N, C-alpha and C positions, 0 to 999 in steps of 0.2 A: 979588717974585721977584728973586734976585740973579743977575746974569749972570756967566759964567765970564770972569775977567780974562785968562786965557792963551789964550782961543779965537782962532784965526786966526794964531797964531805959527807960523813954519816949524818943521818937525820937524828941528831941528838941535841939535847938542850945546849945552847951556846954555840951550836954550829949551824943553826937554821937562820937564814936571812930572808927578809922580804924582798921581793922584786918590786922595786919602786916604780918600774915602768909598766907594771901590770894594771889593767883597768877593769877587766871582766872577772867577776867572781860568782857567776850564776852556776847552779848545779843542773845537771842533765835530768830529764824526766825519766822516771822508772815505771810509769804506767802509760799505756796506750789504749786506744779504742778501735775495736774491729767489729763491724756489723752491729754497732750499738752497745757492745759489751766492753768493760774495762779489762785489759790484759796486762800482765807483767812484762816489762821490756827492760832488758839488761843494758845499762848505759855503756857506751863505747868511749866516752871522753870523761875526764874528771872535772873539778871545779875550774871554772874559767876557760874550759875548753882544752885543758892540758891533756896530753896523752897519758892513758893509764898504763902502768907497768904490767905487762902480761907475764904470767908465770911461765918461765922457760923450763921448768922441771919436767922430766919425762915421767911416764906412767910408772916406771919401776921405782923412781925416786919418791914419787908420791905414795906408792904402796909402802915403801920402807919407812917413810915418815909417819905414815898412819899406824904402823905396827910398833914404832918405837915408844919407849916409855919416857915421856918428858919429865916425869917426877924426879928421876935421878939427876937430871941436869938443872931444872929450873924450880924444883919443889912441887908442892901440891898445886895442880892446875885449877884455874877458875872454872866455875860451871858455865857451860855454853849458853848463850841466850836462846830463848825458845824460837822455834821456826816461825817464819812469817805466816799469818792466816790467809788462806786462799779461799774465796767463796765458791759455793757449788756451781753458780752460773759461770764462773771462770774456769774452775777445774774440769767440769764436764761439758763445756761448751762444744756443740756440734758432735757430741757423742751420743749416738742413737742405736738402740738395739732393734734389729729387724727380724721378724718371725713370719714364716709362710704358713697360712692356715686356710681353712675352708669352712663353709656352713651349708646345711641342706635346707632348701625352701620347697614347700608344697605347691603343686600346680593343680588346683581342683577343677578348672574349667577347660581342660584340654584332653582330647582323646589320644594324643600321640605321646604325651609324657605325664607322669604322675608326680615326679619331684624334679628338682633342679639343683645342681651342685654349683656353688659360686665361690671362686677362689679369691682370697684377699691377702693383704699384707698388713701385719700389726706392727706399728712402730712404738717403741718405748723411749722417751726422751729422759736421759739421766739427769739433766740439769734441774728439772722441776718435777720429775716422776709423773709426767703426763703421758697419755697414750692417744693414738689415732688409728682408725681402721680405713684403709683405702683399697678399693677394688679396681683392678686394671680395666680400662675402657676397651670393650670389644666393639668393633665397627658393625653397625646395622644389627645390633642385638635386640633393640626394642626395649631395653631395660635401663632405667636410670642408674648409672654407674658413676664411679669416681670416688669422692670422699663420702663414705657411709657414716663414719663417726668422726667429728672434728676433734682437734687436739684438746684434751681435758683430762682431769684426774677421774678415773672410773671407780665406782663403788664395787667392792668385792662381796659384801654381805649387808644384812640389814642393820648391823651395828655401826655402820658408818666407816668401816675400814676400807682403804683403797688398795688397788693392786700395786705391788712392788715388784721390782725386777727379780726378787728372790722367789716370787710365786710363779714365774714363767719358766717353762721347760718344754722340751720336745716330747710329743706323744701324750699330751694332756688336753683336757677340755676346759675352756673357760667360758663363763656365761656373762654376756654384756648386753644389758637392756633386753633380756628375754631371749636372746639368740645365743646358741651354743656354737662356739668356734673350736675347731680341732686344729691344734698346732702340730705341724708335721715336720718342720725343719727351720733352720735359722742360717744367717750368713756367717762368714768366717770371723768378723769382728765380734759378733755377739757370742760365738762359741769361745773365743779366747778370753773375752771379758768375764763370762760366767765361770769358766774354769779357773781363772786367776783369783776369783772370789771364793773358791772352794766349793762350787756347786757341781755336782756330777750330772752331766747331761744324758738324757735317754737317747737311744739310737734313733736316727731319722726314719721317717715313714714316707711311703709314696703318696704323692698328691692324688686325691680322688678326682676322677674325670666325670664330666657331665655326659650321661648316656645319649641324650638327644643331639648334643653337639657332635659326638663321635659318629652318630648315625648320619648326620648331614655331611660328614666328611667322606662317606663312602661314595663310590661312583654311582651315578644314576642309572646308567645303562651298561649292562654287562654282556656285550657281544663284540665280536671281532669285525671291524669294518673292512670291507674288501679293499685291496690295494688300488684298484682302478676307480674307486669312488671317492670323490673329494668334494665336500659341500662348498668349500671356498672356490674351487675350480669351477663348479657349476654356477656359482654366483657371478664370478668374473666373466664367464663365457656367455651366459644367457641373460646378463643384466639388461633390463629395458626391452626384452623380447617377449612379446605377449601374443598368444593365439586368440583370435577373435572369431566367435561363432554367433550366428543369428538363429534364434530358436523361437518356438511358439509353445504356449501351454494352453491346451484345449480343455476347458472345464465346462463345456456346454451341457454335459450330461447331468450336472448337479443343478439344484435350484438357484436361479439368478446367476448362473455361471456364464462365462464368455470366453472367447479366444483372445489371448493377450500375447504380445510380442516381447521378447527379452534379448539381451546381448550377454553372452557367456564369455568371460575372459579367463584364459588359462595362462598363469605366469610360469614360464620355464625356469626362472631362477630358483624357485623354491617349491614348485609343483602345487601351488595354491590355486583355488578356483574362486571366481567372483561373478555374481549374477546381477546385472543391471536391468532396470525396467525402462522400457521405451515409452515416453510420454508424448502425447499429441496435444495440439492446441485445443483448449476447451473440451478435454476429455472427461472433465468432472471428477478427477482423482487428485488426491494430495500428492504434491511433488516430492515423493520419497525417491532418492536416487538409486538406492540399493535394495534389492530383494534379499540378497544374502551377502554378508560381509566376506571379505577375502579370508579364506581358511583352507586347510587341507580337508578333502572330502573322503570319508570312508566308503569303500565299495563293498567289502565283505566283512561282517563283524563275527566275532567268536560267539559260540552258542550262549555262553554265560553273560554276554554283554547286551542281550536283547532288551533287558530292563534297565540298562545303564541310563542314569539321568543326564542325557546329553544336553538338555536345555539349561542345566545348572553347572555341570562339571565339564572340563575339557577331556576330549578323547585322546588316549595315548596309544602307543603301539601294543599295549597289553590287551586292549579291547578290539583291535582291528587286525584282521588277517591280510587284507589287501586294500590299498588306497587307489583312488582314481589317478590315472596317468594320461599322457597326451594321446596314447593309442586308443583310449576308450571314447574319444570324441570324433565321430565319423559323421560326415554330412549324409543325410538321408536315413539315419537310424535314431530311434528314440533313446533317451537317457533319463534314468530315474535318479533324482537328487533330492534327498530329504523328503521323500514321499510324493514328490511331484514329477510327473513324466513330461519331459521337454523333448520336442521334436526338432532336430537341427536341420535347417533347410538351406543354409548358405554359410560362407566364411569369407574372410578378406583375402586379397592376393598374397600377403605374407604367409598366411596359414597354408594356402595351397602350395606355395614354394617349399615350406618347411616339411609338409607331408611328402612331397615329391622327392626331396633330398634325404629325409630321414627314414621313411617307411616305403618309398618307392611307389606311392599311390599318386598317379598322375590324373586320374579322372575323378574330380569332385564337382559334378554339375550342380547348378543351382536349381532347386525345386520350386516350382511356381506354387505359392500358397495363397494367391489372390482368390478371394471368394467370388464365385460366379453368381450373378444375380438370378434368383429363381424366376421361372417364367411367370408372367403376370397372371394372377388368378382371375378367372371370369367371375365378376360380381353378379350373383344371382339375387334378384329381388324377391321378397315374399309375395305370395299371391295377392292380387288386388282384392281389397275388402269391400269395394263398392261405394265407399264414402269419399266424396270430393273427386278431384281429378287425379289421374294416375301420376302425373308429374308432381303434384303436391304431396301425395302419399309417399312417393319415392324419396323425397327430400328427408324424410324421417330416418331413412336407412343410410344416408350419406353423412349426416352430422347430428350431434346431440341436440344442438339448437338449430332446427331446420330453417333454411332460408327460402325465400320465394324463388320459384324457377325463373331462369333467365328468359326475358321476353324479347321478341323482335321489335326493337324500338323503331326502326326505319319503316317496317311494315305498318306499325300502329300510327305513325305520323302521316304516312301516305294515304291510308285508308280510314282516317278518322272521320266519324259520322257518316260512313258509307254502309248502308244496310240494304240487303236484298230481302224483299218480302214476297211471300207466296201464300196463296189461298189453298188450304188442304182440307180433306175430310178424313174421318177416322174409319178405317177398315175393320169392322167388327161384326161378329154374328148376332150381336144384340140389336134388336130392331130400333130401340131408342137412340142408338149411336149413329144410325145411318144419316140422319138429318143434321148432325152436329158439324159445324164448320170451324176451322181454326186458321189463325194467321201465323205462319212460320217466318220468323225474322232471322236472317243469317248476317252476322256482323263480320265484315271483311277484316277489321283491324285485329280481332282476337280469335277468329274462326269459331265463335260460339253461336249457339242456337237458342232462341227463346220461342215459346209457343203461347199464343194468346187465343182464348176462346171468347168471341163477342157474345155478350149476354143476349138471350132471346126471351122475351117476356112470355110468361105462362108456359114455358117449356119444361119446367120442373128440374132444370139443371142450372146450377150456379155457374155462371161464366166468370171470366176474368183471367188471371194469369194461370196458365196450365203448367208451364215449365219455365223456370228461371234461366238466366243466361248460363250456359254450360256447354262443354264440348261433348259430342255424341260419337260413340265408337260404332263403326260398321259391324254388323252381326257376323261377317265372315272373317274378322280379324281376331288375333289371339291377345291374351292379356300381356304377354311379354313384349309383343310388337303391336301395339294398338294403332289402328288406322282410323282417322277421324273423317267425318263427312266434310267434303269441300264444296266449293261453288259449282264444280262440274257435276256433282251428284243431284243437283236440284234443277229440274225441268218439268214441264207439264206432262203428267202421266207417270212420273217417277214415284216409287214407293220408298218412303223413308221410315225405317224402324228405329224408334226411340224408346229404349228401355222396355222392350217387349210389346210396344204399341206400334201399329203400322198406320202410317199416314200416306194418303195418295194426294199428290199435288194437282190441283185443278186449274189454277190461274196464277199469274204473276202481275206485278205492277209495271209501270212504264220504265222505271229506272233499271229493272232487271233486263228488259229488252235492250236498252242502250248498253248495259254492261256486257251482255252476251255478244252484241254486235262488235264491240271493241276488243273483246277477248275470245273470239271464236275458236282460237287454236286449242284452248284447254277444254273445250266441250266436245262431246261425242256427236256423230252425225244424227243419232236419234234425238238428242236434245235440241239440236239446231232445227230439225224437221218439226218438232213440236212447237217451236216458236214461230216458224213460218206458217203453220196452220192457224195459230192464234191470230197472227197479223192479217191473214186472209179473211178470217171471220170478222175482224173489226172493219175491214174495208168493204164488206158486203153491205147492200142497201139496208137502211133502217126499217124495222117492222112497223106495223100500224101503231097509231097513238095509243090505242087501248092496251096493246101488248106492252108498249113502253111503260105505261103507267103501272101495269101489273108487275113489271120488273123493278120499277122504282119503289114500289111500296115496301118490299123487304128491306131496301137500303134505308128508308126512313125509319122503319122499325128497329133496324140494327143501330142506327144513330141514337134513337131515344134510349135504347137499352144501354148503350155505351155511356151516354150522358149520366144515366142513373148510377151506373157502376162507379164513374169518376166522382160523382157527388158523395156516394157512400165512402169511397176511399179517402176523400179529402174533408170529411166532416169534422175530423179532429184538428185540422189545420185551418187557421184563420185566413180567409180570403178577402181581398178588398172589393168593395162594390163600385170602385171607380174605374174598373177595367173597361167597361163599356164606354165611359166618357173619354177615356184615352183613345180608344179606337175611333170614336166619332170626331175627335179633333182632327185626325188625319184624313178621315173620310168626309171631305168637304161637300161632295155631291150627294151624300146620304144614300149611296148605292148599296151599302151593306158589305162591301168588299174593300180589302186593302192589299197592297202588293206584299210579297213574301218577305222582303227585306224589312219593311216597316212592321210587319206582323211579329217577326222574331225579335226586333228591337224593343217593341212594347212588352213582349213576354219576358225579355231579359230584365227590363226595368222593374217589373213586378215579381221577378224571381219565380216564374212559373216553371214547374218540372217538365219542360218540353222533351227531355230525354227518356221519359217513361214510355213504356210500350203502349199503354192505353192512350196517353196524350198524343203520341205519334199516330196512332190509328184514328183518333178523332180529327187530327189535322189533315190526315189523308182524306177522310170523308168530307171535310169542309173545303177541300181544295177544288177550284174550278180552273182548269187549265194549269199552266206552269207558273203563272205570275199572280193570280188572284186567289184569295182565301176568304171564305164566308165567316166573318167574325161573329155574326149573330148567334149561330148555333154553338160556336166555340165558347162564347161568353156565358151561355146558359149553364155550362158544366161547372163554372166557377162562381156563379151568383148564389147567394144564400136564399 
């Protein structure tokens, strides 16, 4: 290795030599950039990267040189060059003055606080004389906090002057945008800086506190909790343990009230009560599951809490002297909750076991609350008014829209067109009524009676229908239990009372005799004896011809009167004149008689009312034997 021959020579003219091997001649940078700002950086190497000669003098030597007078040695010194200019954004970079302050804010819409104290930090940036106000964020305060005034130069007065760090001090008020801030203290850097600039700082003040915030910091309940009571232990011990009671609420005393069932739950973990409503299918009620939400139930309130708005505000221990506990819920006893009286009639097996272990109550029987059906009330019908049948009038009491009473259809089908006819007279003290005769017809299908009075010419009494088809009550029966006349009540010599009129039966037709022979069991011995006497009279020898003619004359007169009545009744109805020709077609021998089957066939083709009582009586008078009917007299009633 070759040593440098010029090493150690003084740096004087003629003794400086270039290093021919050197190729780098760049100078080191004296400015750097930090956070976007240019800062002065002292170079560590010289031109071309050569190492700078570091001053090896001690501090004592430096002080001695500083105090020496170089004029004696070197003559008059040259004036030192001016110091390098350093801009403010470089000299005061990251130098910020911090002040603690507060301002007062009015609260007009609150009953608990009238004003509010808000603590802030005021920052003064020395590099550009700007200021910002920041309020520390308090969690769940409900107030927009953080940066109240962003960084800017703030006006001090109306002349356009801005705040300077010389205007800031402790214990003064400054007004920014209409708000007055009270500066109470500053940090250590701010204190040192202001004192170095010759500003005398005021003594620090205590920071004002917000009264409402301090009130919230106080404990809510000031009482000593017993040592053996621990809510956490109660929660862990009785978690998911619920007492279940079955109760009813009887509100039948009020209008539209009813008896409804509920389930009461008592939660042992926090002594809360819940009431659930029991719904049934198609009960017509909205399916609300809860009558009362889960909550603690007060049992005894203080006297001043009677008017406490419980529907709006929650009840605290200040308004309640005693709360409901598990010992207040006993099967078989009423319980008043929120103005409603519930009767507990049963509980579940877990509740029974809890009461047996906790309170020593082993007997909690279930109370039967099933409603017993009241005895059926006897329906009393109003007294009969005399209009229509009793069965028809009674239907108006059973339904709003009455229905026809139920009929015996089998009886009507078996006895269709079966009629029992009797000849009767009117029992009356009036002399004119003694000679009046009537035809009583009893219809076996409906148990109805009709009465017809054959017209008698020149008698002065209008004959015809005396009574329409109706049921007749016996005089010895009551209105509540009516007894109607039956076939066994009609026999020769019997007295039938029809609506106050007494009729005495004189004779019957042949069909009645056959009916009584076939149904002799339902007739009394007196009725059977009267029929036997009539048969014996029919079997007796016939009287002389003159007497027979005398008996036949009234029948002829009755027939003529009956024909006149039928003609008057049918005068408004058109009748065909071809009835006679129809009968003559079947009567080839011109005897004036046709058999019964042919007779009713022809009547049906001409739609003759053969069911009418007058027509039936005329057919009976025109009948000769069982098979032949005289159609000459019958046709006269329908000819014009």
